[in-house]
N, C-alpha and C positions, 0 to 999 in steps of 0.2 A: 272476859278478855280471852283472846286466843291462846292456845297452848304454846304456840311459837310466834314470836314477833315477825318472823319472816318464814315464808313457806319452805318446807323441806321437800315437798313433792307436789305434783299437780293435784293430788287428792287431799292435801292438808288444807282445811278450812277453819275459819273461826267458829268456835262452838259456844253457844249460849248455855250456861249452866243454870238449871232451874233453881230458884231461891231455896227450896227445901234441901237441895243437895250441895249448895254452894259453900265452899270452905275458903274464905279469903286468905287465911294463913298459908294454905297450900299454894295458892296462886301467886303469893308475894314472897314467901320465905323458902319455897322449895322449887328453885328453877328447874325446868325440864330440859333434859338433854337426850339425844339419841345416839346410839353407837353408829359410827360412820358406815358400818357394813349394812345398815338397815335396808336400803333399797334392794340390795342383792338378797338379803335375808327374806324379805317379803316374797320375792320372785321364786326363790328356791323352796321355801316352805309350801307355797302354793303348788309347785310341781311335785313335791313330796306327798302331799295329800292326795293328788291325783294318782301318782305312781303306786301308792300303797292302798288305793281304793278306799280311803277313809271317809271321803265324801263323794257323792255322785258328781259327775263332771259338770252338770248344770248348776249344782249348788256351789261348787268351787268357782265357776265362772261368775255367778251372780253375787255370791256372798263372801268369798274367802277374804278378799282385800278389805271389804267393809267391816268385817268382824275385828280386824286390827289386832289379831293375836300376836303378830310379830312386833308391832309397836310396843306392846306391853313388855316383852322380853328385851327389846333393843333399848328401852328406857331404863332397864334395871341392871343388867349385867355389863355395865360400862367397863372398858378395858379388857374384856375377854377376847382371846384369840378368835378370829373369824370362825374357824372350824368348831371351836367349843360353843360359841354363841349359836351356830347353826344347829348343833345337836340339841342344845337346850330349847331352842325355838320349836324344833320339830316335836320334841317331847311335850312341850307345853301345848301345841296344837292338838297332839294326840289326846292330852288330858281333857281338853274341852270336848272333843268328840266322844271320849269315854263317858264324860259327865252327861252328855246328851243321850247316849245309849242307855245309861243307867236310868235316866228320867223316862225314856220311852218304854223301857221294860216295866217300869212301875205303872205308867199310864195305861199300857196295853195288857197289864196283868200277866206278865211272863216270868213267874218265879223260877221255873225250870231253866229258862234261858239265862237268867241272871246268875243262878247257882253255878251253871256250867262255865260261864264266862269268868266268874270269880275264881274258880279253881284253876282255870287255864292261865289267868294272869299271875296267880301265885307261882305256878310252874314256870312260866316264861321269865319271871323276875329272877328266879334262881338259875335258870339255864337258857338265856336268851338265844344262844346259837342253835338250840334244838327246835326253836319255834319260828324261825324266820320265814318258813313257807307254810305256816298254819293256814287252814282253810278259812278261818275267820279273819278278815283284814284287820280287825281291831287288835287281835292277839299278835298277828304278824307285825303290824306297825309298832306295837309296844316292844316286841322283841328287838326290832331294828333300832329303835330310838334308845332303849336301855343299853343294848350292846355297844352303841357308840359312846354313850356316857361313861360306860365302864372302861373305856380305853384311855382315860386321861390321868387318873390319880392313883390307881393301884388297888390291891385287894382289900385293904382295911377300909378305905373310903367306900368301895363297892359294897362291902358287907354292911356297912352302916346305912347306906342308901337303901339297900334291899330290906333291911330291918325296918327302916322308917316307912317304906312303901308297903310292905306287908301289913303294917298297922293301918295305913290309909285304906287299903282294900277292905279290911275288916270293918273299918268305920263306915265305909259306903254300904256294907252289908247291914249294919245296924240301922243306917238311914233307910235302906230299902224296907226293912221290917217295920220301922216306925211309920213310914208313909203308907204302906199297904194296910196297916192296921188303923191308920188315922190317929196315931199316938203323937201328941205334941209334947216334946221333952220340956222339962222344967228349964228355967233360965240357966241354972247352974249346970245341969246335965248337957244342955245344948252347947254352952260355951266350951265345955270340956271336949265334946264330940267335934265341935267346929274346928278346933285346932288340928284335928286329924283330917276331916273332910276337906278343909282348905289346904292341907298338906304344908303346915307351917315349917316343919323341919326339913322337908324336901327342898323347898325353895331356898332355905338357909344353907343346906348342904351344897346346893348348886352355886352359891356364892364362892365357895372354895374352888370349885371347878373353874369358874370364871376367872378367879385370881391365879389359878395354876398353882395352888398351894394348899396341901392338906394340913389343917390346924390340929395340933395335939389336943387331947381331951382336956387338959388343964386349962387351955385357952377357951375352947368351945363352951366349957361348963363354968367358966368364971362368971360371977354374978353381973359384972359390968358388961361383958359381951352378950351374955344370954338375955339380959333385960332389954338391951337395944334391939336384938334380933326379935324377941317376942313382941315387943310393942309395934315394930314395923309390920309384922304379920297380923297382929290383932287389928290394927288400923285397916289393913287391906280386907280382911275377912268381914269386919263389921260394916265397912263402907260398901262392900259388895252386897251385904244384906240390905242396907238402906236403899241402894239403887235398884236392887232386884225385887224389892218388896211387892210392887204392883204386878210384876210378872209371876211371882210365886203365889200371890193371893189368887190371881186369875187361874192358875194351874192347880188350885186346891192343895198347895204345899203345906207341910207342917214343920219344915226345917228352915227357920229364919228367926233371928233374934227378935224382930218385931212381933212375929206371930206368938212366940213364947211369952213375951211381955204382956200381950193382950190376953192370952189364954190363962196364964198362971198368976199374973200380978194384977189382973183386973183393970189394966190401963185401956183407955180409948186408943184408937189407931193414932190420933194426933199426939196423944201423950207418949205413946210408944216411940213414935218418930222423934219426939223431943228427947227422950231418954237415950235413944241410939245416937243422936247427934252429940249429946253430952259425953257419952262413952268414947266416941270417935275423937272429939276434941281433946279429951284427957289423954288419949293415946298420943296425940301430936305433941302436947306439952310435955308429957312424960318422956317421949323419945328425945326431945330437944335436950332435956337434962341427962338422960341416959347416954346420949351421943357424946357429950362432954366427958363423962366418966369412962366410956369405952375408949375414947382417944387418949385419955390420960393413962389408961391401962396399957394401950398400945405403946405409948412412949416408954413406959416402965420395962417393956420387953426388949428394948433396944440396948441391951447390955453391950459391953465392949467385945463383940464377936460378930463375925459375918452372919452366923445363923440367927442371932438375936435381932440384928438389924433387918434381915430378910423377913423374919416372922412379924416384926413390928410393922413393916411396910405392907405386908399382906393383910394384917388386921385393919390397918387404916384404909386400905382400898376396899375391903369388905364393908366396913362401917359406912364409908361414903356411898356404897351401893345400897345399903339399908336405907339411907336417906333418899336415894333415887326412887325407891319403891313407892314412896308417898305420891310423888308427882306422876309416876308411870301409871299407878293404879287409878288415881283421880281422873286423869285425862282419858284413860282407856274407857272408863265407864260412860263418858259423855261423847266419845267418838265412835265407839263400837256399836254396830247394829244389834248386838246381843241383848241390849236392854231397852230397845225402842218399841216396847210393847204396844204403845198407842198407834203405831204404824202397821201393825200386823193385821191380816184379814181375820185371824182367829187368835184372840189374846192368850189362849191356853196352848197354842201350837206354834213354836218358833218356825219361821219360814226357812231357816237354814238347816233344819234337821231333816233326815230321811225318816218320815213318820212311820214307815213300815220297815224299819231296819231289821237286820238279821236277828232272828230269835224265835222263840216259841210262839206260834200263831194261836 
């Protein structure tokens, strides 16, 4: 069935979901919505990618809209002010470009270039204003997007975001080393690392930015809130692994839940896909239960005070967006050109990347 019963743009078409990737519960129980700012979001993020030289002009022209990065964010951060959503969407687009650079540095055996970039990103994260004119567009674009995110909620939220993203950078470094050495992590080690390479807590932090409300630690760390947040992100990470498995097998990847299951658990590829689907479906059912607990917890926060009611409303809005993540992620994987490996001239080289990106030659 189509993601939307009525077209929201001239480029929205009905998508046929392959049986192996079809999740009827998402299509029926998780209605998809888009932030009303989405058409403008797509246009402005495309312009930002060009302005910051994060993708060559021909790649932007041919692929940017078809990759649908802005659809993913516009389907997640519902209710966010337009300016906040734009900052999040540009940061998200940057993240995909960074992921592609990381992949190309591995493919082209550029450990020196990766090491240099890793250190520069750590520095830009701590002082984005000092790196806005960096010679590497990836560093300058990161500084720009992070600096804009830092403008919304204040120093404590900024410090938490920085702490969480420093850990993401280091996780990418561990993945770099695993891939260059051909090391397939065990299932347990992979799942732990995946929570960082998928940036679980970054996207969850940004839910607060979208809601315009910094949650106190007692709320963020409450089991009811944390379980709902974790399950929404686990679903997204594992469904991404399921959809990207053909692309990553073609590219001799070692970082995918399916690959770890085959390598360490002795499963056939078909059995591994079945195991991944089971885990994904358990995330969905687990979230539906956790969502109810999180909403009851939100109700309990609405004590007889203005502050309690505001906090309760913010938690409810955030939990609603955790739910939106399921449909946003699901449809993104079937609409985005990022996963259409069968249509590529070279199954190991995505057509939307600059295969000779800046780096050590």
